[in-house]
C-alpha positions in Angstrom: -147.8 6.4 -302.1 -147.2 4.0 -305.0 -143.7 4.4 -306.5 -143.8 5.4 -310.2 -141.8 3.1 -312.4 -139.4 4.6 -315.1 -141.0 4.5 -318.5 -139.1 2.9 -321.4 -139.8 2.1 -325.0 -138.6 -1.2 -326.5 -138.3 -1.3 -330.3 -137.8 -4.9 -331.5 -138.1 -7.1 -334.6 -136.1 -9.0 -337.1 -132.9 -7.7 -338.8 -133.4 -5.3 -341.7 -136.8 -4.0 -340.5 -135.7 -0.5 -339.8 -135.6 -0.6 -336.0 -132.7 1.9 -335.7 -134.3 4.5 -337.9 -137.5 4.3 -335.9 -135.7 4.5 -332.6 -133.9 7.7 -333.8 -137.2 9.2 -335.1 -139.0 8.5 -331.7 -136.0 9.8 -329.8 -135.9 13.1 -331.7 -139.7 13.6 -331.3 -139.9 12.7 -327.6 -136.6 13.8 -326.2 -135.1 10.3 -325.9 -131.9 8.5 -326.0 -131.2 5.0 -327.5 -129.8 2.0 -325.6 -128.6 -0.6 -328.2 -129.5 -4.2 -327.5 -127.4 -6.0 -330.0 -124.9 -8.8 -329.0 -122.4 -7.8 -331.7 -122.7 -4.0 -331.8 -121.2 -3.9 -328.3 -117.8 -4.8 -329.8 -115.4 -2.2 -331.2 -114.6 -2.6 -334.9 -117.7 -4.7 -335.6 -119.4 -1.9 -337.6 -120.5 -2.7 -341.1 -121.1 -6.4 -340.6 -123.0 -5.9 -337.4 -125.1 -3.1 -338.9 -124.0 -0.5 -336.4 -125.7 2.8 -336.8 -123.3 5.6 -338.0 -122.9 9.1 -336.4 -124.8 10.6 -339.4 -127.7 8.2 -339.0 -127.9 9.0 -335.3 -128.9 12.6 -336.2 -127.6 13.9 -332.9 -129.4 11.3 -330.8 -127.1 9.9 -328.0 -126.7 6.1 -328.3 -125.5 3.8 -325.5 -123.8 0.4 -325.4 -122.1 0.7 -328.7 -118.3 -0.1 -328.8 -118.1 -1.0 -325.1 -116.2 -4.3 -325.5 -112.9 -5.5 -327.0 -113.5 -8.1 -329.7 -110.3 -9.9 -328.5 -111.4 -9.9 -324.8 -113.9 -12.0 -322.9 -117.3 -12.6 -324.4 -119.8 -9.8 -323.6 -122.5 -11.8 -321.7 -126.1 -11.1 -321.1 -125.2 -10.5 -317.5 -122.9 -7.7 -318.5 -125.5 -6.2 -320.8 -128.1 -6.3 -318.1 -125.7 -4.4 -315.7 -124.6 -1.8 -318.3 -128.0 -1.2 -319.8 -129.6 -0.7 -316.3 -127.0 1.9 -315.5 -127.6 3.6 -318.9 -131.3 3.7 -318.3 -130.9 5.1 -314.8 -128.7 7.9 -316.2 -131.1 8.7 -319.0 -134.1 8.9 -316.7 -132.2 11.0 -314.1 -131.6 13.6 -316.9 -135.3 13.7 -317.7 -135.0 11.8 -321.0 -136.9 8.9 -322.4 -134.9 5.6 -322.7 -135.5 3.7 -325.9 -134.2 0.1 -326.0 -133.6 -0.9 -329.6 -132.2 -4.1 -331.0 -132.8 -7.7 -332.2 -131.1 -9.7 -329.4 -134.3 -10.8 -327.6 -132.5 -12.6 -324.9 -130.7 -9.4 -323.8 -133.9 -7.4 -323.9 -136.0 -9.9 -321.9 -133.3 -10.2 -319.3 -133.1 -6.5 -318.9 -136.8 -5.7 -318.7 -137.9 -8.8 -316.8 -135.3 -8.4 -314.2 -135.0 -12.2 -313.8 -131.7 -13.6 -312.7 -130.1 -16.2 -315.0 -129.4 -19.7 -313.7 -126.2 -19.9 -311.7 -124.7 -22.9 -313.5 -120.9 -22.7 -313.2 -118.7 -23.6 -316.2 -117.9 -27.3 -316.5 -114.5 -27.3 -318.1 -114.4 -31.1 -318.5 -117.7 -31.1 -320.3 -116.8 -28.1 -322.4 -113.5 -29.7 -323.6 -115.4 -32.9 -324.5 -118.2 -31.0 -326.4 -115.7 -28.7 -328.2 -114.4 -31.8 -330.1 -117.8 -32.3 -331.7 -119.1 -30.5 -334.8 -121.8 -27.8 -334.5 -124.2 -30.2 -336.3 -123.6 -32.9 -333.7 -124.0 -30.4 -330.8 -127.3 -29.1 -332.2 -128.6 -32.7 -332.4 -127.7 -33.1 -328.7 -129.3 -29.8 -327.7 -132.4 -30.7 -329.7 -132.8 -33.8 -327.6 -132.2 -32.1 -324.3 -134.1 -28.9 -324.9 -136.0 -28.6 -328.2 -137.4 -25.1 -327.4 -133.9 -23.6 -326.9 -132.5 -25.4 -329.9 -135.1 -23.7 -332.1 -133.8 -20.2 -331.1 -130.1 -21.1 -331.4 -127.7 -20.1 -334.1 -126.8 -23.6 -335.4 -123.2 -22.6 -336.2 -122.3 -20.9 -332.9 -120.6 -23.7 -330.9 -119.8 -21.5 -327.9 -123.5 -20.8 -327.2 -124.7 -24.3 -328.1 -122.2 -25.7 -325.7 -123.3 -23.3 -322.9 -126.9 -24.3 -323.6 -126.1 -28.0 -323.3 -124.1 -27.3 -320.2 -127.1 -25.6 -318.6 -129.6 -28.2 -319.9 -127.6 -31.0 -318.5 -127.4 -29.3 -315.1 -131.0 -28.1 -314.9 -132.9 -30.4 -317.3 -133.5 -27.5 -319.7 -132.5 -23.9 -320.3 -135.0 -21.9 -318.2 -137.2 -19.5 -320.0 -137.1 -16.0 -318.6 -140.4 -15.4 -316.9 -142.3 -12.1 -316.9 -141.5 -10.4 -313.6 -144.4 -10.0 -311.2 -146.1 -6.7 -311.3 -145.0 -5.6 -307.9 -141.4 -6.5 -308.8 -141.5 -4.9 -312.3 -138.5 -2.7 -313.0 -139.9 -0.5 -315.8 -143.2 0.5 -317.3 -142.6 -0.7 -320.9 -144.2 0.1 -324.2 -143.2 -2.7 -326.7 -143.2 -1.8 -330.4 -142.3 -4.4 -333.0 -141.7 -4.0 -336.7 -142.6 -6.7 -339.1 -143.2 -7.5 -342.8 -144.0 -10.5 -345.0 -141.2 -13.0 -345.6 -140.7 -12.2 -349.2 -140.3 -8.4 -348.6 -137.9 -9.1 -345.7 -135.8 -11.4 -347.8 -135.5 -8.7 -350.5 -134.5 -6.1 -347.8 -131.9 -8.5 -346.4 -130.5 -9.1 -349.9 -130.4 -5.4 -350.8 -128.7 -4.5 -347.6 -126.1 -7.3 -347.9 -125.2 -6.2 -351.5 -124.8 -2.6 -350.3 -122.5 -3.6 -347.5 -120.4 -5.6 -349.8 -119.9 -2.7 -352.3 -116.2 -1.8 -352.7 -115.1 -4.7 -350.4 -115.9 -2.4 -347.4 -117.0 -5.3 -345.2 -114.1 -7.5 -346.3 -111.7 -4.8 -345.3 -113.4 -4.6 -341.9 -112.7 -8.3 -341.3 -109.1 -7.9 -342.5 -108.7 -5.0 -340.0 -110.0 -7.1 -337.2 -107.5 -9.8 -338.0 -104.7 -7.3 -338.0 -105.8 -6.2 -334.5 -105.4 -9.8 -333.3 -108.9 -11.1 -333.5 -108.7 -14.9 -334.1 -110.4 -16.9 -336.8 -112.3 -18.7 -334.1 -113.5 -15.5 -332.6 -114.7 -14.3 -336.0 -116.5 -17.6 -336.5 -118.2 -17.1 -333.1 -119.4 -13.6 -334.1 -121.4 -15.3 -336.7 -123.1 -14.4 -340.0 -121.1 -11.8 -342.0 -117.9 -12.3 -339.9 -118.1 -16.1 -340.1 -118.6 -16.2 -343.9 -116.1 -13.5 -344.7 -113.5 -15.3 -342.6 -114.1 -18.4 -344.7 -113.6 -16.2 -347.9 -110.4 -14.7 -346.6 -109.1 -18.2 -345.8 -110.0 -19.3 -349.4 -112.4 -21.9 -348.1 -115.3 -20.6 -350.3 -115.9 -18.4 -353.3 -117.5 -14.9 -353.2 -120.6 -16.2 -355.0 -121.1 -19.2 -352.8 -120.4 -17.0 -349.7 -123.1 -14.5 -350.7 -125.7 -17.2 -351.3 -124.9 -19.0 -348.0 -124.8 -15.7 -346.0 -128.1 -14.5 -347.3 -129.7 -17.8 -346.3 -128.1 -17.7 -342.9 -129.3 -14.1 -342.3 -132.9 -15.1 -343.4 -132.8 -18.0 -341.0 -131.5 -15.7 -338.2 -134.4 -13.4 -338.9 -136.9 -16.3 -338.5 -135.3 -17.2 -335.1 -135.6 -13.5 -334.0 -139.3 -13.4 -334.9 -140.0 -16.8 -333.2 -138.5 -15.3 -330.0 -140.4 -12.0 -330.1 -143.7 -13.5 -331.1 -143.9 -15.2 -327.7 -144.3 -11.7 -326.2 -148.0 -10.8 -326.3 -147.3 -7.3 -325.1 -145.7 -6.2 -328.3 -147.6 -3.9 -330.6 -146.7 -5.1 -334.0 -146.6 -2.5 -336.8 -145.7 -2.8 -340.5 -142.3 -1.4 -341.6 -142.5 2.3 -342.2 -145.3 2.9 -339.6 -143.5 5.9 -338.0 -146.7 7.8 -337.4 -148.5 4.9 -335.8 -145.5 4.3 -333.5 -145.4 7.9 -332.5 -149.1 7.8 -331.7 -148.5 4.8 -329.4 -145.6 6.6 -327.6 -147.7 9.8 -327.3 -150.5 7.9 -325.5 -147.9 6.0 -323.3 -145.5 8.7 -322.2 -146.4 11.0 -319.3 
């Protein structure tokens, strides 16, 4: 008798497309629980800047993998996410609920659903020390020569991840792309739903959300709170986007006006990289923003 695979929903897309709202709506309608797939929302204290859903916005729907890591501790890796998300899904399924993976960190989601093991390239401390002396721009140029595909997906300011990509590329020739798991080895039966909109609309949504988050200096106070708890400037820089730019503002290395302009551009570039990643997946059902009814119809046909 053929073993029945657990069914899961994956809701993906660029930042500011309303993925969390859709995940909550689907969960409430189909008795589901949400597993967050966001590389920053796993950290305690990264709330406003990371766009973490609030208790009120959850509307009673249980969410997993939020606030599971210390921002001062070791970096939360894709391997840790894969381990923790797998356990969460197993628990959700055991209780007869529908797991809904929701987030914009495509690397995390692909690693979880494909079940592929990542390359076992050990850290090269000598190489890392040498690369750490270079600027992010110089590192990106090197990665572009070694592995142009991976460079296109990379945050050009995140030296930690760029260095790791160079480390893997030097060892293996390139950073391996996660391959779709063979059908007989599939871990889940997955319905992929993606949210998208035109570039101009997305930029307006990004700008409106950024201005709302900056109201009353809430986001600035969040970064100040992280600093008081011992999070270093370097770590804030590595968290990227809002945390990187607000750290510069707190250190008086930029003005508020210049910071907002640069941050909006960086978020827009980040959204482009997200869509480049997800558009490779031909299994995704792409829907316009606000297509809750169409998404529900897809889930209804999919779910047993």
